[in-house]
PDBQT receptor file of N, H, CA, C and O in Angstrom, charges set to zero:
ATOM      1  N   MET A   1     117.912 128.945  71.848  1.00  0.00    +0.000 N 
ATOM      2  CA  MET A   1     117.726 128.821  73.281  1.00  0.00    +0.000 C 
ATOM      3  C   MET A   1     116.364 128.212  73.610  1.00  0.00    +0.000 C 
ATOM      4  O   MET A   1     116.246 127.400  74.528  1.00  0.00    +0.000 OA
ATOM      5  N   ARG A   2     115.338 128.607  72.855  1.00  0.00    +0.000 N 
ATOM      6  H   ARG A   2     115.434 129.266  72.109  1.00  0.00    +0.000 HD
ATOM      7  CA  ARG A   2     113.999 128.075  73.092  1.00  0.00    +0.000 C 
ATOM      8  C   ARG A   2     113.943 126.576  72.813  1.00  0.00    +0.000 C 
ATOM      9  O   ARG A   2     113.275 125.825  73.524  1.00  0.00    +0.000 OA
ATOM     10  N   LYS A   3     114.648 126.156  71.775  1.00  0.00    +0.000 N 
ATOM     11  H   LYS A   3     115.190 126.766  71.198  1.00  0.00    +0.000 HD
ATOM     12  CA  LYS A   3     114.643 124.731  71.437  1.00  0.00    +0.000 C 
ATOM     13  C   LYS A   3     115.293 123.912  72.541  1.00  0.00    +0.000 C 
ATOM     14  O   LYS A   3     114.834 122.809  72.838  1.00  0.00    +0.000 OA
ATOM     15  N   ILE A   4     116.328 124.418  73.143  1.00  0.00    +0.000 N 
ATOM     16  H   ILE A   4     116.701 125.315  72.902  1.00  0.00    +0.000 HD
ATOM     17  CA  ILE A   4     117.013 123.708  74.230  1.00  0.00    +0.000 C 
ATOM     18  C   ILE A   4     116.094 123.609  75.440  1.00  0.00    +0.000 C 
ATOM     19  O   ILE A   4     116.009 122.560  76.079  1.00  0.00    +0.000 OA
ATOM     20  N   CYS A   5     115.409 124.703  75.752  1.00  0.00    +0.000 N 
ATOM     21  H   CYS A   5     115.479 125.555  75.233  1.00  0.00    +0.000 HD
ATOM     22  CA  CYS A   5     114.468 124.689  76.882  1.00  0.00    +0.000 C 
ATOM     23  C   CYS A   5     113.322 123.710  76.630  1.00  0.00    +0.000 C 
ATOM     24  O   CYS A   5     112.922 122.977  77.534  1.00  0.00    +0.000 OA
ATOM     25  N   LEU A   6     112.803 123.695  75.424  1.00  0.00    +0.000 N 
ATOM     26  H   LEU A   6     113.129 124.290  74.689  1.00  0.00    +0.000 HD
ATOM     27  CA  LEU A   6     111.733 122.755  75.087  1.00  0.00    +0.000 C 
ATOM     28  C   LEU A   6     112.214 121.313  75.167  1.00  0.00    +0.000 C 
ATOM     29  O   LEU A   6     111.488 120.439  75.639  1.00  0.00    +0.000 OA
ATOM     30  N   LEU A   7     113.427 121.065  74.712  1.00  0.00    +0.000 N 
ATOM     31  H   LEU A   7     114.017 121.775  74.329  1.00  0.00    +0.000 HD
ATOM     32  CA  LEU A   7     113.981 119.721  74.782  1.00  0.00    +0.000 C 
ATOM     33  C   LEU A   7     114.137 119.265  76.232  1.00  0.00    +0.000 C 
ATOM     34  O   LEU A   7     113.818 118.123  76.560  1.00  0.00    +0.000 OA
ATOM     35  N   ILE A   8     114.616 120.134  77.082  1.00  0.00    +0.000 N 
ATOM     36  H   ILE A   8     114.876 121.062  76.816  1.00  0.00    +0.000 HD
ATOM     37  CA  ILE A   8     114.777 119.806  78.509  1.00  0.00    +0.000 C 
ATOM     38  C   ILE A   8     113.414 119.554  79.145  1.00  0.00    +0.000 C 
ATOM     39  O   ILE A   8     113.264 118.614  79.925  1.00  0.00    +0.000 OA
ATOM     40  N   LEU A   9     112.430 120.369  78.830  1.00  0.00    +0.000 N 
ATOM     41  H   LEU A   9     112.552 121.134  78.197  1.00  0.00    +0.000 HD
ATOM     42  CA  LEU A   9     111.087 120.163  79.375  1.00  0.00    +0.000 C 
ATOM     43  C   LEU A   9     110.476 118.846  78.904  1.00  0.00    +0.000 C 
ATOM     44  O   LEU A   9     109.809 118.161  79.680  1.00  0.00    +0.000 OA
ATOM     45  N   MET A  10     110.693 118.493  77.665  1.00  0.00    +0.000 N 
ATOM     46  H   MET A  10     111.235 119.050  77.035  1.00  0.00    +0.000 HD
ATOM     47  CA  MET A  10     110.166 117.225  77.155  1.00  0.00    +0.000 C 
ATOM     48  C   MET A  10     110.823 116.028  77.831  1.00  0.00    +0.000 C 
ATOM     49  O   MET A  10     110.153 115.049  78.162  1.00  0.00    +0.000 OA
ATOM     50  N   VAL A  11     112.117 116.106  78.033  1.00  0.00    +0.000 N 
ATOM     51  H   VAL A  11     112.661 116.901  77.765  1.00  0.00    +0.000 HD
ATOM     52  CA  VAL A  11     112.818 115.018  78.728  1.00  0.00    +0.000 C 
ATOM     53  C   VAL A  11     112.311 114.889  80.154  1.00  0.00    +0.000 C 
ATOM     54  O   VAL A  11     112.094 113.775  80.631  1.00  0.00    +0.000 OA
ATOM     55  N   MET A  12     112.121 115.992  80.834  1.00  0.00    +0.000 N 
ATOM     56  H   MET A  12     112.298 116.897  80.447  1.00  0.00    +0.000 HD
ATOM     57  CA  MET A  12     111.596 115.949  82.210  1.00  0.00    +0.000 C 
ATOM     58  C   MET A  12     110.175 115.394  82.236  1.00  0.00    +0.000 C 
ATOM     59  O   MET A  12     109.821 114.646  83.147  1.00  0.00    +0.000 OA
ATOM     60  N   PHE A  13     109.363 115.749  81.254  1.00  0.00    +0.000 N 
ATOM     61  H   PHE A  13     109.650 116.358  80.514  1.00  0.00    +0.000 HD
ATOM     62  CA  PHE A  13     108.001 115.253  81.166  1.00  0.00    +0.000 C 
ATOM     63  C   PHE A  13     107.986 113.741  80.955  1.00  0.00    +0.000 C 
ATOM     64  O   PHE A  13     107.226 113.030  81.611  1.00  0.00    +0.000 OA
ATOM     65  N   LEU A  14     108.809 113.258  80.057  1.00  0.00    +0.000 N 
ATOM     66  H   LEU A  14     109.427 113.836  79.524  1.00  0.00    +0.000 HD
ATOM     67  CA  LEU A  14     108.865 111.824  79.788  1.00  0.00    +0.000 C 
ATOM     68  C   LEU A  14     109.381 111.041  80.992  1.00  0.00    +0.000 C 
ATOM     69  O   LEU A  14     108.898 109.942  81.264  1.00  0.00    +0.000 OA
ATOM     70  N   LEU A  15     110.336 111.581  81.702  1.00  0.00    +0.000 N 
ATOM     71  H   LEU A  15     110.729 112.474  81.481  1.00  0.00    +0.000 HD
ATOM     72  CA  LEU A  15     110.829 110.916  82.906  1.00  0.00    +0.000 C 
ATOM     73  C   LEU A  15     109.767 110.863  83.990  1.00  0.00    +0.000 C 
ATOM     74  O   LEU A  15     109.665 109.869  84.708  1.00  0.00    +0.000 OA
ATOM     75  N   SER A  16     108.984 111.910  84.115  1.00  0.00    +0.000 N 
ATOM     76  H   SER A  16     109.068 112.718  83.531  1.00  0.00    +0.000 HD
ATOM     77  CA  SER A  16     107.920 111.902  85.123  1.00  0.00    +0.000 C 
ATOM     78  C   SER A  16     106.833 110.901  84.771  1.00  0.00    +0.000 C 
ATOM     79  O   SER A  16     106.254 110.287  85.667  1.00  0.00    +0.000 OA
ATOM     80  N   LEU A  17     106.544 110.722  83.490  1.00  0.00    +0.000 N 
ATOM     81  H   LEU A  17     107.015 111.221  82.762  1.00  0.00    +0.000 HD
ATOM     82  CA  LEU A  17     105.570 109.706  83.090  1.00  0.00    +0.000 C 
ATOM     83  C   LEU A  17     106.082 108.298  83.352  1.00  0.00    +0.000 C 
ATOM     84  O   LEU A  17     105.318 107.420  83.752  1.00  0.00    +0.000 OA
ATOM     85  N   ALA A  18     107.354 108.083  83.132  1.00  0.00    +0.000 N 
ATOM     86  H   ALA A  18     107.975 108.796  82.807  1.00  0.00    +0.000 HD
ATOM     87  CA  ALA A  18     107.940 106.763  83.368  1.00  0.00    +0.000 C 
ATOM     88  C   ALA A  18     107.952 106.412  84.845  1.00  0.00    +0.000 C 
ATOM     89  O   ALA A  18     107.889 105.233  85.192  1.00  0.00    +0.000 OA
ATOM     90  N   ALA A  19     108.030 107.392  85.715  1.00  0.00    +0.000 N 
ATOM     91  H   ALA A  19     108.081 108.351  85.433  1.00  0.00    +0.000 HD
ATOM     92  CA  ALA A  19     108.061 107.141  87.155  1.00  0.00    +0.000 C 
ATOM     93  C   ALA A  19     106.702 106.710  87.684  1.00  0.00    +0.000 C 
ATOM     94  O   ALA A  19     106.636 106.073  88.736  1.00  0.00    +0.000 OA
ATOM     95  N   CYS A  20     105.623 107.034  86.997  1.00  0.00    +0.000 N 
ATOM     96  H   CYS A  20     105.677 107.551  86.143  1.00  0.00    +0.000 HD
ATOM     97  CA  CYS A  20     104.268 106.723  87.451  1.00  0.00    +0.000 C 
ATOM     98  C   CYS A  20     103.755 105.392  86.921  1.00  0.00    +0.000 C 
ATOM     99  O   CYS A  20     102.573 105.083  87.071  1.00  0.00    +0.000 OA
ATOM    100  N   LYS A  21     104.605 104.618  86.318  1.00  0.00    +0.000 N 
ATOM    101  H   LYS A  21     105.565 104.869  86.196  1.00  0.00    +0.000 HD
ATOM    102  CA  LYS A  21     104.203 103.353  85.711  1.00  0.00    +0.000 C 
ATOM    103  C   LYS A  21     103.731 102.364  86.780  1.00  0.00    +0.000 C 
ATOM    104  O   LYS A  21     104.350 102.249  87.838  1.00  0.00    +0.000 OA
ATOM    105  N   SER A  22     102.647 101.658  86.507  1.00  0.00    +0.000 N 
ATOM    106  H   SER A  22     102.144 101.751  85.647  1.00  0.00    +0.000 HD
ATOM    107  CA  SER A  22     102.161 100.649  87.436  1.00  0.00    +0.000 C 
ATOM    108  C   SER A  22     102.765  99.293  87.092  1.00  0.00    +0.000 C 
ATOM    109  O   SER A  22     103.171  99.050  85.956  1.00  0.00    +0.000 OA
ATOM    110  N   GLU A  23     102.817  98.431  88.074  1.00  0.00    +0.000 N 
ATOM    111  H   GLU A  23     102.486  98.629  88.997  1.00  0.00    +0.000 HD
ATOM    112  CA  GLU A  23     103.373  97.092  87.889  1.00  0.00    +0.000 C 
ATOM    113  C   GLU A  23     102.249  96.077  87.817  1.00  0.00    +0.000 C 
ATOM    114  O   GLU A  23     101.164  96.302  88.353  1.00  0.00    +0.000 OA
ATOM    115  N   THR A  24     102.508  94.960  87.154  1.00  0.00    +0.000 N 
ATOM    116  H   THR A  24     103.389  94.777  86.718  1.00  0.00    +0.000 HD
ATOM    117  CA  THR A  24     101.555  93.860  87.097  1.00  0.00    +0.000 C 
ATOM    118  C   THR A  24     102.107  92.708  87.924  1.00  0.00    +0.000 C 
ATOM    119  O   THR A  24     103.235  92.258  87.719  1.00  0.00    +0.000 OA
ATOM    120  N   VAL A  25     101.286  92.240  88.864  1.00  0.00    +0.000 N 
ATOM    121  H   VAL A  25     100.371  92.605  89.030  1.00  0.00    +0.000 HD
ATOM    122  CA  VAL A  25     101.677  91.164  89.765  1.00  0.00    +0.000 C 
ATOM    123  C   VAL A  25     100.750  89.982  89.508  1.00  0.00    +0.000 C 
ATOM    124  O   VAL A  25      99.541  90.159  89.354  1.00  0.00    +0.000 OA
ATOM    125  N   LYS A  26     101.309  88.786  89.462  1.00  0.00    +0.000 N 
ATOM    126  H   LYS A  26     102.290  88.642  89.588  1.00  0.00    +0.000 HD
ATOM    127  CA  LYS A  26     100.501  87.578  89.279  1.00  0.00    +0.000 C 
ATOM    128  C   LYS A  26     100.296  86.906  90.625  1.00  0.00    +0.000 C 
ATOM    129  O   LYS A  26     101.258  86.568  91.315  1.00  0.00    +0.000 OA
ATOM    130  N   LEU A  27      99.028  86.715  90.997  1.00  0.00    +0.000 N 
ATOM    131  H   LEU A  27      98.247  86.990  90.437  1.00  0.00    +0.000 HD
ATOM    132  CA  LEU A  27      98.665  86.072  92.256  1.00  0.00    +0.000 C 
ATOM    133  C   LEU A  27      97.824  84.840  91.968  1.00  0.00    +0.000 C 
ATOM    134  O   LEU A  27      97.182  84.748  90.921  1.00  0.00    +0.000 OA
ATOM    135  N   HIS A  28      97.829  83.893  92.897  1.00  0.00    +0.000 N 
ATOM    136  H   HIS A  28      98.350  83.968  93.748  1.00  0.00    +0.000 HD
ATOM    137  CA  HIS A  28      97.035  82.682  92.745  1.00  0.00    +0.000 C 
ATOM    138  C   HIS A  28      95.593  82.950  93.154  1.00  0.00    +0.000 C 
ATOM    139  O   HIS A  28      95.330  83.673  94.115  1.00  0.00    +0.000 OA
ATOM    140  N   CYS A  29      94.673  82.361  92.417  1.00  0.00    +0.000 N 
ATOM    141  H   CYS A  29      94.887  81.773  91.637  1.00  0.00    +0.000 HD
ATOM    142  CA  CYS A  29      93.250  82.490  92.726  1.00  0.00    +0.000 C 
ATOM    143  C   CYS A  29      92.954  81.781  94.044  1.00  0.00    +0.000 C 
ATOM    144  O   CYS A  29      93.494  80.708  94.313  1.00  0.00    +0.000 OA
ATOM    145  N   ASP A  30      92.089  82.389  94.869  1.00  0.00    +0.000 N 
ATOM    146  H   ASP A  30      91.651  83.260  94.651  1.00  0.00    +0.000 HD
ATOM    147  CA  ASP A  30      91.729  81.815  96.159  1.00  0.00    +0.000 C 
ATOM    148  C   ASP A  30      90.445  80.994  96.097  1.00  0.00    +0.000 C 
ATOM    149  O   ASP A  30      89.888  80.633  97.134  1.00  0.00    +0.000 OA
ATOM    150  N   GLY A  31      89.977  80.700  94.897  1.00  0.00    +0.000 N 
ATOM    151  H   GLY A  31      90.429  80.994  94.055  1.00  0.00    +0.000 HD
ATOM    152  CA  GLY A  31      88.788  79.870  94.752  1.00  0.00    +0.000 C 
ATOM    153  C   GLY A  31      89.081  78.426  95.121  1.00  0.00    +0.000 C 
ATOM    154  O   GLY A  31      90.227  77.978  95.094  1.00  0.00    +0.000 OA
ATOM    155  N   GLU A  32      88.023  77.712  95.466  1.00  0.00    +0.000 N 
ATOM    156  H   GLU A  32      87.092  78.076  95.488  1.00  0.00    +0.000 HD
ATOM    157  CA  GLU A  32      88.181  76.321  95.898  1.00  0.00    +0.000 C 
ATOM    158  C   GLU A  32      88.581  75.445  94.711  1.00  0.00    +0.000 C 
ATOM    159  O   GLU A  32      87.914  75.463  93.676  1.00  0.00    +0.000 OA
ATOM    160  N   ASN A  33      89.659  74.683  94.854  1.00  0.00    +0.000 N 
ATOM    161  H   ASN A  33      90.201  74.669  95.695  1.00  0.00    +0.000 HD
ATOM    162  CA  ASN A  33      90.198  73.784  93.824  1.00  0.00    +0.000 C 
ATOM    163  C   ASN A  33      90.526  74.518  92.520  1.00  0.00    +0.000 C 
ATOM    164  O   ASN A  33      90.304  73.977  91.437  1.00  0.00    +0.000 OA
ATOM    165  N   CYS A  34      91.040  75.717  92.613  1.00  0.00    +0.000 N 
ATOM    166  H   CYS A  34      91.220  76.156  93.493  1.00  0.00    +0.000 HD
ATOM    167  CA  CYS A  34      91.373  76.508  91.425  1.00  0.00    +0.000 C 
ATOM    168  C   CYS A  34      92.864  76.836  91.461  1.00  0.00    +0.000 C 
ATOM    169  O   CYS A  34      93.381  77.290  92.482  1.00  0.00    +0.000 OA
ATOM    170  N   ASP A  35      93.546  76.607  90.351  1.00  0.00    +0.000 N 
ATOM    171  H   ASP A  35      93.126  76.238  89.521  1.00  0.00    +0.000 HD
ATOM    172  CA  ASP A  35      94.980  76.872  90.272  1.00  0.00    +0.000 C 
ATOM    173  C   ASP A  35      95.308  77.984  89.273  1.00  0.00    +0.000 C 
ATOM    174  O   ASP A  35      96.442  78.076  88.804  1.00  0.00    +0.000 OA
ATOM    175  N   ASN A  36      94.328  78.827  88.945  1.00  0.00    +0.000 N 
ATOM    176  H   ASN A  36      93.407  78.752  89.326  1.00  0.00    +0.000 HD
ATOM    177  CA  ASN A  36      94.551  79.899  87.977  1.00  0.00    +0.000 C 
ATOM    178  C   ASN A  36      95.393  81.018  88.584  1.00  0.00    +0.000 C 
ATOM    179  O   ASN A  36      95.414  81.219  89.799  1.00  0.00    +0.000 OA
ATOM    180  N   LEU A  37      96.084  81.736  87.706  1.00  0.00    +0.000 N 
ATOM    181  H   LEU A  37      96.067  81.573  86.719  1.00  0.00    +0.000 HD
ATOM    182  CA  LEU A  37      96.814  82.929  88.111  1.00  0.00    +0.000 C 
ATOM    183  C   LEU A  37      96.005  84.161  87.716  1.00  0.00    +0.000 C 
ATOM    184  O   LEU A  37      95.400  84.202  86.644  1.00  0.00    +0.000 OA
ATOM    185  N   VAL A  38      96.001  85.160  88.590  1.00  0.00    +0.000 N 
ATOM    186  H   VAL A  38      96.492  85.127  89.460  1.00  0.00    +0.000 HD
ATOM    187  CA  VAL A  38      95.267  86.396  88.351  1.00  0.00    +0.000 C 
ATOM    188  C   VAL A  38      96.280  87.530  88.263  1.00  0.00    +0.000 C 
ATOM    189  O   VAL A  38      97.117  87.689  89.151  1.00  0.00    +0.000 OA
ATOM    190  N   GLU A  39      96.206  88.321  87.187  1.00  0.00    +0.000 N 
ATOM    191  H   GLU A  39      95.526  88.191  86.465  1.00  0.00    +0.000 HD
ATOM    192  CA  GLU A  39      97.099  89.464  87.041  1.00  0.00    +0.000 C 
ATOM    193  C   GLU A  39      96.445  90.683  87.670  1.00  0.00    +0.000 C 
ATOM    194  O   GLU A  39      95.315  91.040  87.335  1.00  0.00    +0.000 OA
ATOM    195  N   VAL A  40      97.172  91.321  88.588  1.00  0.00    +0.000 N 
ATOM    196  H   VAL A  40      98.090  91.032  88.860  1.00  0.00    +0.000 HD
ATOM    197  CA  VAL A  40      96.670  92.492  89.294  1.00  0.00    +0.000 C 
ATOM    198  C   VAL A  40      97.602  93.661  89.006  1.00  0.00    +0.000 C 
ATOM    199  O   VAL A  40      98.811  93.556  89.213  1.00  0.00    +0.000 OA
ATOM    200  N   LYS A  41      97.048  94.774  88.531  1.00  0.00    +0.000 N 
ATOM    201  H   LYS A  41      96.066  94.859  88.363  1.00  0.00    +0.000 HD
ATOM    202  CA  LYS A  41      97.853  95.974  88.306  1.00  0.00    +0.000 C 
ATOM    203  C   LYS A  41      97.856  96.788  89.586  1.00  0.00    +0.000 C 
ATOM    204  O   LYS A  41      96.814  96.992  90.209  1.00  0.00    +0.000 OA
ATOM    205  N   ALA A  42      99.045  97.252  89.975  1.00  0.00    +0.000 N 
ATOM    206  H   ALA A  42      99.891  97.086  89.469  1.00  0.00    +0.000 HD
ATOM    207  CA  ALA A  42      99.169  97.991  91.222  1.00  0.00    +0.000 C 
ATOM    208  C   ALA A  42     100.203  99.090  91.091  1.00  0.00    +0.000 C 
ATOM    209  O   ALA A  42     101.117  99.014  90.269  1.00  0.00    +0.000 OA
ATOM    210  N   GLU A  43     100.044 100.104  91.907  1.00  0.00    +0.000 N 
ATOM    211  H   GLU A  43      99.302 100.166  92.575  1.00  0.00    +0.000 HD
ATOM    212  CA  GLU A  43     101.030 101.171  91.978  1.00  0.00    +0.000 C 
ATOM    213  C   GLU A  43     102.214 100.696  92.799  1.00  0.00    +0.000 C 
ATOM    214  O   GLU A  43     102.105  99.719  93.540  1.00  0.00    +0.000 OA
ATOM    215  N   LYS A  44     103.340 101.375  92.676  1.00  0.00    +0.000 N 
ATOM    216  H   LYS A  44     103.429 102.169  92.074  1.00  0.00    +0.000 HD
ATOM    217  CA  LYS A  44     104.564 100.948  93.351  1.00  0.00    +0.000 C 
ATOM    218  C   LYS A  44     104.437 100.982  94.870  1.00  0.00    +0.000 C 
ATOM    219  O   LYS A  44     105.060 100.170  95.554  1.00  0.00    +0.000 OA
ATOM    220  N   ASP A  45     103.645 101.903  95.409  1.00  0.00    +0.000 N 
ATOM    221  H   ASP A  45     103.139 102.562  94.853  1.00  0.00    +0.000 HD
ATOM    222  CA  ASP A  45     103.540 102.012  96.868  1.00  0.00    +0.000 C 
ATOM    223  C   ASP A  45     102.480 101.089  97.449  1.00  0.00    +0.000 C 
ATOM    224  O   ASP A  45     102.331 101.033  98.670  1.00  0.00    +0.000 OA
ATOM    225  N   ASN A  46     101.736 100.360  96.613  1.00  0.00    +0.000 N 
ATOM    226  H   ASN A  46     101.857 100.405  95.622  1.00  0.00    +0.000 HD
ATOM    227  CA  ASN A  46     100.669  99.491  97.104  1.00  0.00    +0.000 C 
ATOM    228  C   ASN A  46     100.687  98.176  96.341  1.00  0.00    +0.000 C 
ATOM    229  O   ASN A  46      99.703  97.828  95.687  1.00  0.00    +0.000 OA
ATOM    230  N   ILE A  47     101.788  97.445  96.414  1.00  0.00    +0.000 N 
ATOM    231  H   ILE A  47     102.587  97.729  96.945  1.00  0.00    +0.000 HD
ATOM    232  CA  ILE A  47     101.941  96.202  95.665  1.00  0.00    +0.000 C 
ATOM    233  C   ILE A  47     101.292  95.055  96.451  1.00  0.00    +0.000 C 
ATOM    234  O   ILE A  47     101.648  94.821  97.605  1.00  0.00    +0.000 OA
ATOM    235  N   PRO A  48     100.339  94.337  95.829  1.00  0.00    +0.000 N 
ATOM    236  CA  PRO A  48      99.684  93.229  96.531  1.00  0.00    +0.000 C 
ATOM    237  C   PRO A  48     100.608  92.027  96.658  1.00  0.00    +0.000 C 
ATOM    238  O   PRO A  48     101.543  91.855  95.875  1.00  0.00    +0.000 OA
ATOM    239  N   ASP A  49     100.328  91.197  97.661  1.00  0.00    +0.000 N 
ATOM    240  H   ASP A  49      99.569  91.337  98.297  1.00  0.00    +0.000 HD
ATOM    241  CA  ASP A  49     101.082  89.960  97.827  1.00  0.00    +0.000 C 
ATOM    242  C   ASP A  49     100.082  88.820  98.014  1.00  0.00    +0.000 C 
ATOM    243  O   ASP A  49      98.881  89.016  97.834  1.00  0.00    +0.000 OA
ATOM    244  N   GLU A  50     100.562  87.647  98.370  1.00  0.00    +0.000 N 
ATOM    245  H   GLU A  50     101.538  87.487  98.516  1.00  0.00    +0.000 HD
ATOM    246  CA  GLU A  50      99.693  86.474  98.498  1.00  0.00    +0.000 C 
ATOM    247  C   GLU A  50      98.728  86.569  99.671  1.00  0.00    +0.000 C 
ATOM    248  O   GLU A  50      97.840  85.725  99.786  1.00  0.00    +0.000 OA
ATOM    249  N   ASP A  51      98.863  87.558 100.544  1.00  0.00    +0.000 N 
ATOM    250  H   ASP A  51      99.585  88.244 100.451  1.00  0.00    +0.000 HD
ATOM    251  CA  ASP A  51      97.914  87.742 101.635  1.00  0.00    +0.000 C 
ATOM    252  C   ASP A  51      96.581  88.312 101.139  1.00  0.00    +0.000 C 
ATOM    253  O   ASP A  51      95.564  88.200 101.824  1.00  0.00    +0.000 OA
ATOM    254  N   TRP A  52      96.585  88.909  99.975  1.00  0.00    +0.000 N 
ATOM    255  H   TRP A  52      97.411  89.000  99.419  1.00  0.00    +0.000 HD
ATOM    256  CA  TRP A  52      95.359  89.468  99.407  1.00  0.00    +0.000 C 
ATOM    257  C   TRP A  52      94.448  88.334  98.949  1.00  0.00    +0.000 C 
ATOM    258  O   TRP A  52      94.926  87.282  98.526  1.00  0.00    +0.000 OA
ATOM    259  N   VAL A  53      93.150  88.546  99.033  1.00  0.00    +0.000 N 
ATOM    260  H   VAL A  53      92.762  89.401  99.376  1.00  0.00    +0.000 HD
ATOM    261  CA  VAL A  53      92.175  87.575  98.544  1.00  0.00    +0.000 C 
ATOM    262  C   VAL A  53      91.758  88.014  97.147  1.00  0.00    +0.000 C 
ATOM    263  O   VAL A  53      91.161  89.075  96.971  1.00  0.00    +0.000 OA
ATOM    264  N   VAL A  54      92.079  87.188  96.155  1.00  0.00    +0.000 N 
ATOM    265  H   VAL A  54      92.564  86.325  96.298  1.00  0.00    +0.000 HD
ATOM    266  CA  VAL A  54      91.735  87.484  94.770  1.00  0.00    +0.000 C 
ATOM    267  C   VAL A  54      91.079  86.257  94.153  1.00  0.00    +0.000 C 
ATOM    268  O   VAL A  54      91.388  85.123  94.519  1.00  0.00    +0.000 OA
ATOM    269  N   PHE A  55      90.168  86.498  93.210  1.00  0.00    +0.000 N 
ATOM    270  H   PHE A  55      89.917  87.419  92.913  1.00  0.00    +0.000 HD
ATOM    271  CA  PHE A  55      89.485  85.429  92.498  1.00  0.00    +0.000 C 
ATOM    272  C   PHE A  55      89.652  85.648  91.003  1.00  0.00    +0.000 C 
ATOM    273  O   PHE A  55      89.679  86.786  90.533  1.00  0.00    +0.000 OA
ATOM    274  N   CYS A  56      89.764  84.547  90.252  1.00  0.00    +0.000 N 
ATOM    275  H   CYS A  56      89.742  83.622  90.634  1.00  0.00    +0.000 HD
ATOM    276  CA  CYS A  56      89.743  84.653  88.800  1.00  0.00    +0.000 C 
ATOM    277  C   CYS A  56      88.298  84.943  88.378  1.00  0.00    +0.000 C 
ATOM    278  O   CYS A  56      87.401  84.932  89.222  1.00  0.00    +0.000 OA
ATOM    279  N   GLN A  57      88.063  85.196  87.116  1.00  0.00    +0.000 N 
ATOM    280  H   GLN A  57      88.791  85.205  86.431  1.00  0.00    +0.000 HD
ATOM    281  CA  GLN A  57      86.727  85.581  86.660  1.00  0.00    +0.000 C 
ATOM    282  C   GLN A  57      85.709  84.471  86.891  1.00  0.00    +0.000 C 
ATOM    283  O   GLN A  57      84.576  84.745  87.285  1.00  0.00    +0.000 OA
ATOM    284  N   ASN A  58      86.101  83.214  86.651  1.00  0.00    +0.000 N 
ATOM    285  H   ASN A  58      87.022  82.991  86.331  1.00  0.00    +0.000 HD
ATOM    286  CA  ASN A  58      85.171  82.087  86.843  1.00  0.00    +0.000 C 
ATOM    287  C   ASN A  58      84.775  81.930  88.297  1.00  0.00    +0.000 C 
ATOM    288  O   ASN A  58      83.597  81.745  88.604  1.00  0.00    +0.000 OA
ATOM    289  N   CYS A  59      85.752  82.003  89.201  1.00  0.00    +0.000 N 
ATOM    290  H   CYS A  59      86.709  82.153  88.952  1.00  0.00    +0.000 HD
ATOM    291  CA  CYS A  59      85.451  81.859  90.626  1.00  0.00    +0.000 C 
ATOM    292  C   CYS A  59      84.667  83.059  91.143  1.00  0.00    +0.000 C 
ATOM    293  O   CYS A  59      83.799  82.902  92.002  1.00  0.00    +0.000 OA
ATOM    294  N   ALA A  60      84.952  84.232  90.645  1.00  0.00    +0.000 N 
ATOM    295  H   ALA A  60      85.657  84.359  89.947  1.00  0.00    +0.000 HD
ATOM    296  CA  ALA A  60      84.212  85.415  91.069  1.00  0.00    +0.000 C 
ATOM    297  C   ALA A  60      82.753  85.310  90.661  1.00  0.00    +0.000 C 
ATOM    298  O   ALA A  60      81.862  85.681  91.426  1.00  0.00    +0.000 OA
ATOM    299  N   ASP A  61      82.505  84.802  89.455  1.00  0.00    +0.000 N 
ATOM    300  H   ASP A  61      83.229  84.501  88.834  1.00  0.00    +0.000 HD
ATOM    301  CA  ASP A  61      81.105  84.614  89.022  1.00  0.00    +0.000 C 
ATOM    302  C   ASP A  61      80.401  83.605  89.918  1.00  0.00    +0.000 C 
ATOM    303  O   ASP A  61      79.240  83.815  90.273  1.00  0.00    +0.000 OA
ATOM    304  N   ASN A  62      81.070  82.513  90.297  1.00  0.00    +0.000 N 
ATOM    305  H   ASN A  62      82.012  82.343  90.009  1.00  0.00    +0.000 HD
ATOM    306  CA  ASN A  62      80.468  81.505  91.164  1.00  0.00    +0.000 C 
ATOM    307  C   ASN A  62      80.205  82.041  92.572  1.00  0.00    +0.000 C 
ATOM    308  O   ASN A  62      79.166  81.749  93.165  1.00  0.00    +0.000 OA
ATOM    309  N   VAL A  63      81.133  82.816  93.100  1.00  0.00    +0.000 N 
ATOM    310  H   VAL A  63      81.977  83.053  92.619  1.00  0.00    +0.000 HD
ATOM    311  CA  VAL A  63      80.982  83.336  94.462  1.00  0.00    +0.000 C 
ATOM    312  C   VAL A  63      79.882  84.386  94.505  1.00  0.00    +0.000 C 
ATOM    313  O   VAL A  63      79.096  84.418  95.452  1.00  0.00    +0.000 OA
ATOM    314  N   LEU A  64      79.817  85.241  93.500  1.00  0.00    +0.000 N 
ATOM    315  H   LEU A  64      80.456  85.215  92.731  1.00  0.00    +0.000 HD
ATOM    316  CA  LEU A  64      78.828  86.319  93.488  1.00  0.00    +0.000 C 
ATOM    317  C   LEU A  64      77.427  85.811  93.147  1.00  0.00    +0.000 C 
ATOM    318  O   LEU A  64      76.444  86.476  93.475  1.00  0.00    +0.000 OA
ATOM    319  N   ASP A  65      77.312  84.652  92.498  1.00  0.00    +0.000 N 
ATOM    320  H   ASP A  65      78.110  84.113  92.231  1.00  0.00    +0.000 HD
ATOM    321  CA  ASP A  65      75.993  84.101  92.171  1.00  0.00    +0.000 C 
ATOM    322  C   ASP A  65      75.282  83.595  93.405  1.00  0.00    +0.000 C 
ATOM    323  O   ASP A  65      74.052  83.544  93.426  1.00  0.00    +0.000 OA
ATOM    324  N   ASP A  66      76.028  83.216  94.443  1.00  0.00    +0.000 N 
ATOM    325  H   ASP A  66      77.027  83.258  94.426  1.00  0.00    +0.000 HD
ATOM    326  CA  ASP A  66      75.414  82.641  95.647  1.00  0.00    +0.000 C 
ATOM    327  C   ASP A  66      74.724  83.659  96.428  1.00  0.00    +0.000 C 
ATOM    328  O   ASP A  66      74.152  83.353  97.474  1.00  0.00    +0.000 OA
TER     329      ASP A  66
């Protein structure tokens, strides 16, 4: 009986971990004359879209240096 209960608890635990998985979304860099794609990890309830302002690493370094 204990083994069955442990098995059920493990299955429930694994299912709960799978439900919390984050998604990776690819967005275009908003830097000037830049066509790079930026991968953004997001939770299911807060998925970014093209309205977000994102920069690739090169453009971010250029913008922050100014």
